[in-house]
N, C-alpha and C positions, 0 to 999 in steps of 0.2 A: 407473796412465792409461794410459800405452803400449798397455799390452794390450787398454784399452776402444777406444782409436783406431784398432786393428788391420783391424779389418772395415771401419771407413769408409775407411781407408788402400786396401785393398786393392777397394774397391767405386772408389772414385776413381779409382787404377789403370785398372782395367780399364776404365772409361769412357773414359777419355783414349786408351786403346791402342784401343777399339774406335773413336772418331773418326778418330783416326792413320790407322787401317787404311780408312777410308771416303774419308778424304781424299785420300791414296795411290793407291786405286783410281780417283779421280774425277780425280784429274792426269794418271794414265797415259792415261785414255778421252781427255784434252784433249792430251794427247803427240802421240797420232794423229795428230790435226787439224792441230796446229801445223808436223808435218814432213811434212804429204803433198804439201808445194810445194818437198820438198827436190830432188828431181832433175828437175823440172820446167824446161823453158825456155819463151818465148814461142812462139807459134804460127807466129809469119813471114807473119802475114797482113795486108796492107795497112789503115791507118784512119787515122782523121783527127786521133787526138791520144792523148796519153798523161798521164796523171796521177802526178806523182811527189811523193809523199807524204814529207812532212818529216822531219827528223830533228834530231838533237844540234847546235847552233852554240855552233864555240869560239872566243870574242875575233872575232866576227864574221867567220868564217871556218867552213865546212864541215865538221862533224867528219868522220873517217877513213869511218865508216859513213853517214854523207851524201854524202860524195863516191863512193861506191861505188852508191848508188842515182841521183844526177846522172848518172854514166856510162852506166849501166844506160840509162837516157833518152835521152841522148848518142846514145848507138851507133842505137837504133830511128830519132832523125832521121837520123842521117848516111846510114842504110840504105834512107834514103826512105822509111820504113813509118809515119812521122806524120810530119805537117805542123805539127802545135803541138804544144808541150809546156806542161802545165799547172802550175805551182810552187805546193803547196799547204804554206802553213804559217805560224801569227802570230808575235807578238813576244811573247817571254818575259820576267818580269820582270826588271828592271835591264838589261834588252836595247837598245841603241840599234837594231838593226835586224830586222825582221823575218826567219824563217825565209827567206820567199817571197824577198826581198829580196838576200839573200846566196846563194840557189841560182840568180838571175838571175845576179847579178855572176860566179860560176865559170861557167857557159854560157855567157857574153858571152866570157870568155876562152879557150874550146873554138869559139871563134868561130861561135856557134850565133845567127842573126837576131835581133835584140832585137823585129822585129814579131812574130815566131813565138813569143815568150817568153808567155805569160798568167798574170800573178800573183793567186794568193787569199792574202790576206795577215791575214786574221782569225780562223782555228780555233786552236784551243789542244790540241784532243787529233784522235782519228781518226777519230772520229763527225763533228764540227764539218768537218773535213776535207773530207769526203765531201757533207756537207750545200750546206755553203756553195759548193763546187764545182759541186753539181748548176746552183746558179742561174749559173754561168759559162758552161758548156755549153748551157743555153738562151737566152743571150744571144747566143752565138755558132753556135747551130744546128750544135751538134757531139754526135753520136749513138754513132760506132764509136770505142771507146776501150781502150787499154791502161791498165794501173793496176800500176804502178811501186813497188814495196817490197821489205823483204827477204821470203825465204819462210816464214819464221816468223810472220812478221806478217800474210802475204796472207790466211789463212783470215778471219779477223776483219775485214779490210778489206774482204773481198770481201762479208761478210754486212753492212758498214753502206752498202755501196754498195748495194747490192740495197734497203736500207730506205731510201736515198736514191732512186731508181729510176732507177738507174744502171746500164746495162749494161755491162760491164768486161771484158775478155780478162787474163788474168794475165800478166804480165810479172818472175818472181820475181829477188831477186837474192839471189846464194847468196856470202856474205860471207866475204871472206879476212882480216879485221882483228876480229871482234868473237868472243867467247868465248861459241859457240850455249848452251851447254847451259845457262847462266845465261840470257839471252835467251828460251830456250823453256819454261824455268820459273816466269819474269815474266809471259810470253804465256797460261801456262796456267790462272792466274788471272785475268788478265784476260778470259778468256772465260770464266769462271765466273762473273766479276762481269755478263759481257753478259749470261749465259742468265738472273743471277737479276733483274737491274734492267732489261735491254731494253736 
């Protein structure tokens, strides 16, 4: 019986190996995209506002990764490169506060004036971040924008920004707290999903 199944086993193993090789090639191609902002810095030009994309919140406090994004946004503001910070992130399941609210509280402690903080607190993913923020930009007549997120996430975020008709200049964050191989690998699959489903 095992002898009879042997050709089927070999065929199945060959098909599996083929698809694994194809998947590896695809991941490597997208790895190039998620790595393209690794060495890039914001261009230093003055713009009207910076969109800071939300990230994980731990017990109503910004996670270390989210603090990195907020510190980058605060840096742009403190250098006089932007006049407003748009904080984008909704409320997850069982969370008391939205990401945007937690971000605001952190930046207030950084002495950023409350009137210069604009909240977008309805989004649950990167695509919604940019679509909802587009409405805020229109309401406040803001057009010259920095986009603040981690470098590995920037390529996909800019694609969603373009889909939302937002022209944004990247201000990538280079993490000191994340294990980047893991996050880049995840981002590769997010890019695959984007290209399949839009």
